[in-house]
NUROLO-75901 format. One line per field, with one value per residue: x, y, z of N, C-alpha, C in turn; residue in three letters. Coordinates in steps of 0.2 Angstrom, whole numbers, plus 5000, padded with zeros to 4 digits. Atoms other than C-alpha are relative to their C-alpha. Example, Ala and Ser with C-alpha at 12.3 -4.5 7.8 and 13.67 -1.06 7.14 Angstrom:
nx = [5004  4996]
ny = [4994  4994]
nz = [5000  4999]
cax = [5062  5068]
cay = [4978  4995]
caz = [5039  5036]
cx = [5004  4996]
cy = [5006  5005]
cz = [5000  5003]
drenlo = [ALA  SER]
***
This chain:
nx = [5005  5001  5007  5003  4999  4994  5000  5003  4995  4995  5003  5002  4994  5002  4995  4999  4996  4996  5003  4996  5004  4999  5006  5006  4998  5001  4995  4996  4997  5004  4997  4998  5004  4997  4997  4997  4994  5000  5000  4994  4997  4997  4994  5003  4995  5002  5003  5007  5003  5002  5005  5007  5002  5002  5007  5005  5001  5004  5007  5004  4998  5005  4998  5002  4997  5002  4999  4993  5000  5002  4994  5001  4999  4999  4999  4995  4999  4993  4998  4993  4997  4993  4997  4997  5005  5007  5006  5004  5003  5004  5001  5004  4998  5005  4997  5004  4996  5003  5000  4995  4994  4999  5002  4996  5003  4999  4997  4998  4995  5000  5003  4998  5002  4997  5003  4995  5002  5000  4993  4999  5000  4995  4998  5003  4999  5002  5005  5005  5006  5005  5003  4998  4994  5001  5004  4996  4996  5003  5004  4997  4994  4994  5000  4999  4993  4996  5001  4997  4993  4997  4996  4993  4998  5005  5001  5002  5007  5003  5006  4999  4998  4994  4995  5000  4994  5002  5001  5006  5006  5000  5003  5007  5003  5001  5006  5006  5002  5002  5007  5005  5000  5001  5006  5005  5005  4997  5004  5002  4996  4993  4997  4999  4994  4994  4999  4997  4994  4996  4999  4995  4994  4995  4999  5006  5002  5005  4998  5007  5001  4999  5006  5002  5001  5006  4999  5002  4994  5000  4993  4997  4996  4994  4995  4993  4997  4993  4996  4999  4997  5004  5001  5003  5007  5001  5006  5006  5002  5004  5007  5003  5005  5004  4996  5004  5002  4995  5002  4995  5002  4996  4993  4996  4993  4996  4997  4996  4999  4994  4993  4996  5003  5007  5004  5005  5003  5007  5003  5006  5005  5005  5005  5004  5007  5005  4998  5005  4998  5004  4999  4995  4995  5002  5007  5001  5006]
ny = [5001  5007  5002  5006  5003  4998  4993  5001  5003  4995  4995  5003  5004  5007  5005  5004  5006  5003  5006  5006  5004  5007  5003  5000  5003  4995  4997  5005  5003  5005  5002  5007  5004  5003  5006  5000  4997  4993  4999  5001  4993  5000  4995  4994  4995  4994  4994  5002  4999  4993  4997  5002  4996  4993  5001  5001  4994  4995  5003  5000  4995  4996  4993  4996  4993  4997  4993  4999  5000  5007  5005  5007  5005  5006  5005  5005  5006  5003  5006  5000  5006  5000  5005  5004  5004  5002  4997  4995  4995  4996  4993  4996  4993  4995  4993  4994  4996  4993  5000  4995  4999  4994  5002  5005  5007  5006  5005  5006  5005  5006  4999  4993  4994  4994  4995  4998  4993  4998  4998  4993  4997  5003  5006  5005  5007  5005  4997  4995  5002  4995  5002  4995  5003  5006  4999  4998  5005  5003  5007  5004  5004  4998  4993  5000  5001  4994  4995  5002  4999  4993  4996  4999  4994  4997  5004  5006  5000  5006  5002  5007  5005  5003  4996  5001  5005  5005  4996  4996  5005  5002  4995  5000  5006  4997  4995  5003  5004  4995  4998  5005  5002  4995  4996  5005  4997  4995  4998  5004  5001  5000  5006  5004  4997  5002  5007  5001  4998  5005  5006  4998  5000  5006  5003  5002  5007  5003  5005  5004  5004  4996  4999  4993  5000  5004  5007  5001  5001  4996  4999  4994  4996  4998  4997  5002  4993  5001  4995  5003  5006  5006  5002  4995  4998  4993  4997  5001  5006  5004  4998  5006  4999  5006  5003  5000  4993  4996  4995  4999  5003  4997  5000  5004  4996  5002  4994  5002  4996  5001  5000  5005  5007  4999  4998  5005  4999  5001  5000  4996  5001  4995  4998  4994  5003  4995  4993  4995  4993  4997  4993  4998  5005  5005  5001  5006  5000]
nz = [4996  4999  5002  4997  4993  4998  4997  4993  4995  4997  4996  4993  4997  5000  5001  5006  4999  5006  5001  4999  5005  4998  4996  5004  5006  5006  5004  5003  4995  4997  4993  5000  4996  4994  5001  5007  4999  5002  5008  5004  5002  5007  5001  5002  5000  4995  5004  5001  4993  4998  5004  4998  4994  5002  5003  4995  4996  5004  5000  4994  4995  4998  5000  4994  5000  4994  4999  4997  4993  4997  4998  5003  4995  5003  4995  5002  4996  5000  4996  5000  4997  4998  5004  4996  4996  5003  4996  5004  4997  5005  4998  5004  5000  5002  5002  5003  5003  5002  5008  5003  4996  4996  4993  4997  5001  4995  5004  4996  5003  4995  4994  4997  5004  4998  5004  5005  5002  5007  5002  5000  5007  5005  4998  5004  4999  5004  5005  4997  4996  5001  5006  5005  5004  5003  5006  5006  5003  5006  5000  5005  4996  5002  4998  4993  4999  5001  4995  4994  5001  4998  5006  4998  5003  5004  5006  4999  5001  4997  5004  5003  4995  5003  4997  4992  4997  4995  4993  5001  5000  4993  4997  5003  4996  4993  5000  5002  4994  4994  5002  4999  4993  4995  5001  5001  5003  5005  5005  5005  5005  4998  4998  5006  5003  4996  5001  5007  4999  4997  5005  5005  4996  5000  4994  4997  5001  4997  4996  4999  4993  4994  4996  4998  4993  4999  5002  5007  5005  5006  5003  4997  5004  4996  5004  4999  5001  5002  4996  4993  5001  5000  4994  4996  5003  5002  4998  5003  4998  5004  5001  5002  5004  5001  5005  5006  5002  4998  4995  4995  4993  4994  5000  4996  4999  4994  4996  4995  4994  4996  5003  4998  4998  4998  5006  5002  5007  5001  5006  5000  5006  4999  5005  4998  4998  5002  5000  5000  5000  4994  4999  4995  4998  4994  5001  5003  5004]
cax = [4908  4903  4887  4875  4880  4898  4894  4882  4895  4907  4895  4889  4906  4900  4913  4919  4925  4938  4929  4934  4928  4935  4920  4907  4916  4912  4922  4930  4937  4932  4933  4941  4930  4933  4946  4953  4971  4977  4975  4988  5000  5003  5019  5015  5026  5026  5021  5005  5001  5002  4993  4979  4979  4978  4963  4954  4957  4950  4935  4931  4939  4927  4929  4930  4934  4935  4934  4951  4945  4940  4951  4954  4951  4959  4959  4974  4976  4994  4999  5017  5027  5043  5055  5064  5050  5035  5025  5012  5004  4990  4988  4975  4981  4969  4975  4966  4975  4971  4966  4975  4988  4984  4978  4987  4984  4983  4995  4998  5012  5011  4999  5008  5000  5005  4999  5009  5009  5006  5021  5030  5031  5042  5043  5039  5038  5037  5025  5013  4998  4989  4977  4982  4999  4992  4979  4994  5003  5001  4988  4998  5011  5025  5022  5021  5038  5046  5039  5048  5065  5076  5081  5099  5098  5087  5090  5085  5068  5066  5056  5062  5062  5077  5088  5085  5100  5100  5102  5087  5076  5081  5075  5059  5055  5057  5045  5032  5032  5031  5016  5007  5011  5009  4994  4980  4967  4971  4963  4954  4966  4982  4984  4981  4994  5006  5003  5007  5022  5029  5027  5039  5053  5068  5070  5052  5047  5033  5034  5020  5013  5013  5000  4992  4987  4970  4979  4974  4987  4992  5006  5018  5027  5045  5060  5078  5087  5104  5110  5109  5121  5114  5106  5101  5082  5077  5063  5045  5044  5030  5014  5002  4989  4974  4981  4966  4960  4976  4966  4977  4976  4990  5008  5021  5037  5050  5056  5069  5070  5084  5103  5116  5112  5095  5090  5073  5066  5048  5038  5023  5007  4995  4979  4968  4951  4941  4942  4931  4931  4926  4925  4936  4952  4948  4930  4925  4912]
cay = [5079  5062  5053  5041  5030  5036  5054  5049  5038  5052  5065  5053  5046  5029  5015  5007  4990  4982  4968  4950  4941  4925  4923  4926  4920  4936  4944  4928  4923  4906  4901  4884  4870  4863  4850  4855  4860  4877  4884  4879  4894  4896  4904  4922  4937  4952  4964  4953  4952  4971  4975  4964  4972  4989  4983  4976  4992  5003  4992  4992  5007  5019  5037  5049  5068  5073  5091  5099  5101  5082  5067  5050  5037  5020  5004  4992  4974  4968  4951  4950  4934  4933  4923  4915  4910  4909  4920  4930  4946  4956  4975  4987  5003  5017  5033  5050  5059  5078  5079  5095  5093  5109  5100  5088  5069  5054  5041  5023  5010  4993  4998  5015  5031  5049  5066  5071  5090  5099  5101  5117  5129  5122  5106  5090  5071  5056  5049  5064  5062  5078  5076  5092  5084  5067  5074  5081  5065  5057  5043  5037  5024  5030  5049  5044  5036  5051  5062  5053  5057  5071  5084  5086  5103  5115  5104  5088  5084  5066  5061  5043  5027  5021  5034  5028  5021  5007  5019  5029  5013  5008  5025  5024  5007  5015  5029  5018  5005  5019  5026  5010  5005  5021  5029  5016  5028  5038  5049  5040  5032  5034  5017  5008  5019  5015  4996  4997  5008  4996  4982  4992  4992  4980  4968  4966  4948  4937  4924  4910  4902  4916  4918  4934  4939  4929  4913  4915  4909  4921  4927  4940  4954  4958  4967  4962  4979  4979  4993  4982  4968  4950  4943  4959  4964  4979  4991  4986  4968  4958  4964  4949  4947  4934  4921  4922  4940  4947  4958  4965  4956  4964  4965  4954  4963  4961  4972  4971  4978  4980  4978  4965  4949  4957  4960  4952  4949  4949  4944  4956  4952  4966  4972  4987  4982  4998  5016  5032  5050  5059  5077  5076  5067  5052  5052  5034  5031]
caz = [4963  4971  4966  4974  4989  4989  4992  5006  5014  5015  5021  5035  5039  5035  5037  5021  5023  5012  5003  5007  4991  4997  5008  4995  4979  4969  4956  4950  4967  4973  4991  4994  5000  5017  5016  4999  4997  4993  4975  4963  4960  4941  4935  4932  4929  4942  4928  4924  4943  4945  4929  4934  4951  4943  4932  4947  4957  4943  4942  4960  4968  4977  4971  4985  4986  5004  5010  5015  5033  5035  5040  5031  5044  5041  5052  5049  5056  5060  5065  5071  5074  5084  5072  5086  5098  5087  5099  5090  5094  5085  5084  5078  5071  5068  5059  5056  5043  5040  5021  5018  5031  5040  5056  5067  5063  5074  5068  5075  5072  5080  5093  5098  5093  5093  5086  5070  5068  5052  5041  5042  5027  5013  5022  5012  5015  5005  5002  5004  5015  5010  4996  4987  4983  4980  4967  4957  4955  4938  4935  4920  4926  4915  4919  4937  4936  4928  4941  4954  4946  4953  4940  4939  4930  4919  4904  4912  4906  4913  4898  4894  4905  4894  4903  4921  4930  4942  4957  4950  4948  4966  4972  4961  4969  4986  4982  4974  4988  5001  4992  4991  5009  5018  5009  5010  5003  4987  4974  4960  4948  4958  4965  4949  4941  4955  4953  4934  4938  4950  4937  4926  4939  4934  4947  4953  4954  4958  4972  4973  4989  5001  5015  5020  5038  5036  5030  5012  4999  4986  4975  4982  4973  4980  4973  4971  4974  4964  4976  4992  4995  4992  5007  5014  5013  5004  5007  5003  5009  5000  4992  4992  4979  4977  4965  4952  4951  4958  4970  4983  5000  5011  5016  5022  5030  5043  5057  5071  5089  5101  5097  5097  5107  5112  5094  5090  5073  5068  5053  5050  5040  5038  5029  5028  5037  5033  5030  5030  5028  5045  5051  5066  5072  5084  5077  5072  5058]
cx = [4999  4993  4998  5003  5007  5000  4996  5004  5005  4997  4998  5005  4999  5007  5000  5005  5003  4997  5004  4996  5001  4994  4994  5001  4998  5006  5006  5004  4996  5003  5001  4995  5003  5003  5004  5007  5000  5000  5007  5003  5003  5006  4997  5006  4997  4996  4992  4996  4998  4996  4993  4997  4997  4993  4995  4999  4996  4993  4996  5002  4994  5003  4998  5004  4999  5002  5007  5000  4998  5007  4998  5001  5002  5002  5004  5001  5007  5001  5008  5002  5007  5004  5003  4996  4994  4995  4997  4996  4996  4999  4995  5002  4995  5003  4994  5005  4996  5000  5004  5006  5001  4998  5004  4997  5002  5003  5002  5005  5001  4997  5002  4997  5003  4997  5006  4998  5000  5007  5001  5001  5006  5003  4996  5002  4998  4998  4995  4994  4994  4997  5001  5006  4998  4996  5005  5004  4997  4996  5002  5006  5007  5002  5001  5008  5005  4999  5004  5008  5002  5003  5007  5002  4994  4999  4998  4993  4997  4995  5001  5002  5007  5006  5001  5005  4997  4999  4993  4994  4999  4996  4992  4996  4998  4994  4993  4998  4998  4993  4995  4999  4997  4994  4994  4994  5002  4995  4999  5006  5008  5003  5000  5006  5007  5002  5004  5007  5005  5002  5006  5007  5004  5001  4994  4998  4994  5002  4994  5000  5002  4994  5000  4998  4993  5001  4998  5006  4999  5007  5002  5004  5006  5005  5007  5004  5008  5005  5001  5004  4996  4999  4997  4993  5000  4994  4994  4997  4996  4993  4996  4993  4996  5003  4996  4999  5006  4998  5005  4997  5003  5007  5003  5007  5003  5002  5004  4999  5005  5007  5004  4997  4993  4996  4994  4997  4993  4998  4993  4996  4995  4995  4996  4993  4995  5003  4993  5002  4995  5002  5005  5005  4997  4992  4999  4994  4995]
cy = [4992  4999  4994  4998  5003  5007  5000  4997  5005  5006  4997  4997  4993  4996  4996  4995  4997  4993  4994  4995  4993  4997  4999  4997  5004  5002  4995  4997  4994  4997  4992  4996  4997  4993  5000  5003  5007  5001  4999  5007  4999  5005  5006  5005  5006  5005  4998  5001  5007  5003  4998  5003  5007  5000  4999  5006  5005  4998  5001  5006  5005  5007  5004  5007  5003  5007  5001  5000  4993  4996  4994  4996  4993  4995  4994  4994  4998  4994  4999  4993  5000  4994  4995  4995  4998  5004  5005  5005  5004  5007  5003  5007  5004  5007  5005  5005  5006  5000  5005  5001  5006  4999  4994  4993  4996  4994  4994  4995  4995  5001  5007  5006  5007  5005  5003  5007  5002  5001  5007  5003  4998  4994  4994  4993  4996  4993  5005  4997  5005  4999  5005  4998  4994  5001  5002  4995  4997  4994  4996  4997  5003  5008  5000  4998  5006  5005  4999  5001  5007  5003  5002  5007  5003  4996  4993  4999  4993  4997  4993  4995  4997  5003  4999  4996  4995  5003  5003  4995  4998  5006  5001  4995  5002  5004  4997  4995  5004  5003  4995  4997  5005  5005  4995  5003  5006  5003  4995  4999  4999  4993  4995  5002  4998  4992  4999  5003  4995  4994  5002  5000  4994  4997  4998  4993  4997  4993  4996  4998  5004  5002  5007  4999  4996  4993  4999  5000  5004  5000  5007  5003  5003  5003  4998  5007  4999  5004  4997  4993  4994  4998  5005  5003  5007  5003  4997  4993  4996  5003  4993  5001  4993  4997  5000  5007  5005  5006  5000  4998  5004  4999  4995  5004  4997  5006  4997  5005  4998  4999  4994  4993  5001  5001  4994  5001  4997  5000  5004  4998  5005  5001  5006  4997  5004  5007  5004  5007  5003  5007  5002  4994  4996  4999  4993  5000  4996]
cz = [5001  4998  5004  5007  5003  5003  5007  5005  5003  5004  5007  5004  5001  4999  4994  5001  4994  4998  5001  4995  5001  5003  4996  4993  4994  4997  4998  5005  5002  5006  5000  5004  5006  4998  4994  5002  4997  4993  4998  4998  4993  4999  4996  5001  5005  4996  4999  5007  5001  4995  5001  5006  4998  4997  5005  5004  4996  4999  5006  5005  5001  4999  5006  4999  5007  5000  5003  5008  5003  5001  4996  5006  4997  5006  4997  5005  4999  5004  5000  5003  5002  4996  5004  5005  4997  5003  4995  5004  4994  5002  4995  4999  4996  4999  4998  4997  4997  4992  4997  5003  5004  5007  5002  4998  5005  4996  5005  4996  5005  5007  5004  4996  5003  4995  4996  4999  4993  4998  5000  4993  4997  5003  4996  5003  4995  5004  5003  5002  4998  4993  4994  4996  4997  4993  4994  4997  4994  5001  4994  5003  4998  5002  5008  5002  4999  5005  5006  4999  5002  4994  5002  4997  4996  4994  5001  5000  5002  4995  4997  5006  4998  5004  5007  5002  5005  5007  5000  5001  5007  5004  4998  5004  5007  5001  4999  5006  5006  4999  5001  5007  5005  4998  4997  4996  4995  4996  4995  4995  5002  5002  4994  4996  5004  5000  4993  5000  5003  4996  4995  5003  4998  5006  5005  4998  5004  5004  5002  5007  5006  5003  5002  5008  5002  4998  4993  4996  4994  4997  5002  4995  5005  4995  5002  4999  4998  5005  5007  4999  5001  5007  5005  4998  4999  5003  4996  5002  4994  4999  4998  4997  5000  4993  4993  4997  5001  5003  5005  5007  5006  4999  5004  5001  5006  5004  5006  5006  5004  4996  5002  5002  5002  4994  4999  4993  4999  4993  5001  4994  5002  4995  5002  5001  4997  5000  4999  5000  5006  5001  5005  5001  5006  4999  4996  4996  5003]
drenlo = [ALA  LEU  THR  GLY  GLY  VAL  ALA  ALA  ALA  VAL  ALA  ALA  GLY  VAL  LEU  ILE  GLY  VAL  PRO  ASP  HIS  ASP  LYS  GLY  GLY  GLY  ASP  GLY  ALA  ARG  ALA  ALA  SER  PRO  GLY  THR  SER  SER  PRO  VAL  MET  ARG  ASN  VAL  SER  ALA  ARG  THR  VAL  LEU  ASN  ASP  ALA  ALA  ALA  TYR  GLU  ARG  LYS  HIS  GLU  LYS  ALA  VAL  SER  PRO  ARG  ASP  ASP  GLN  PHE  VAL  TYR  THR  LYS  GLU  ILE  ILE  GLN  GLU  THR  ASN  GLN  GLU  THR  GLY  ALA  ARG  LYS  SER  TYR  VAL  ASP  GLU  ASP  TRP  ARG  SER  VAL  ASP  GLY  SER  GLN  ARG  SER  TRP  VAL  MET  GLU  ILE  GLY  HIS  GLY  TRP  TRP  ALA  PRO  PRO  LEU  GLN  LYS  ASN  GLU  THR  ILE  TRP  PRO  PRO  GLN  ASP  TRP  GLY  THR  LEU  ARG  LYS  LEU  PRO  THR  ASP  PRO  GLU  LYS  LEU  ILE  LEU  SER  LEU  LEU  LEU  LYS  THR  GLY  PRO  ASP  ASP  ARG  ASN  ASP  SER  LEU  ASP  ASP  ILE  THR  GLU  GLN  GLU  TRP  SER  ASP  ILE  HIS  PHE  SER  LEU  ALA  GLY  LEU  LEU  LYS  LEU  VAL  PRO  VAL  MET  PRO  GLU  GLY  LEU  ARG  PRO  ALA  ALA  TYR  GLU  ALA  LEU  GLY  MET  VAL  PRO  GLY  VAL  ARG  ALA  VAL  PRO  ASN  GLN  LYS  ASP  ALA  LYS  GLY  ARG  MET  GLY  VAL  ALA  ILE  THR  TYR  ASP  ASP  PRO  MET  ILE  PRO  SER  GLY  GLU  GLY  GLY  TYR  GLY  GLY  PHE  PHE  ILE  PHE  GLU  PRO  ARG  THR  HIS  ARG  PHE  LEU  GLY  PHE  ARG  ASP  GLU  ARG  THR  SER  GLY  ASP  GLY  ALA  ASP  MET  LYS  ARG  TYR  VAL  GLN  LEU  SER  TYR  LEU  ASP  SER  TRP  ALA  VAL  VAL  ASP  LYS  ALA  LYS  GLN  ARG  PRO]
***
């Protein structure tokens, strides 16, 4: 059961904005004074960043338990830059995801939207979007990792991280990155566990001095996938975190359009602006 203001917010469909503590200096983040240089990036491991991000999330996440007949509304801001021309374009993507997956959902991607029908019987996707499945995912990071492994037979218990192969770690990273990127609102405890689990993946590393969509300097987490040839980008892009608290800021990724000589490459910066639980698709809080 929900308590206090969170329950009221869900019942009334109140919009929950994602805090920008850089504006107010709260929670340990200090806004740079006018004319000062960017904050100095200290050397830090990817696991430290992700563990700190998990701790921050556990302290600040808003517990929510939407009803099965409701929708999770999210508003994401995307800034896209053409790598050749430097031309920039911004998009606002608004999604309404059916909580239990029984109703069609409205989904947007870089300004284009469509109705996504409910899954057919025995049909599954990753990452899951229905809260019945999300609630079943472990909120312990090691158990979450082991739950993502495919069983090879009845005697395969998947009970040790030590037995995970390079290919399996690559698949696990793909699953964790997809969960964190494509499910912006999760049941309580799942996002912190996913951050910690991502920090356990061999090949995950920290990259300092990365700007987010708002121009804030942060430390990014990316992955060197041993299963992909050197020089080719893997899945997941960059997760950008505030350099002091390691609060999550947003994503940096790349995409292409067209083929051959007509192919265009873009850099995407995105962040979650706000979210809410509402009673109907296309209903804004």
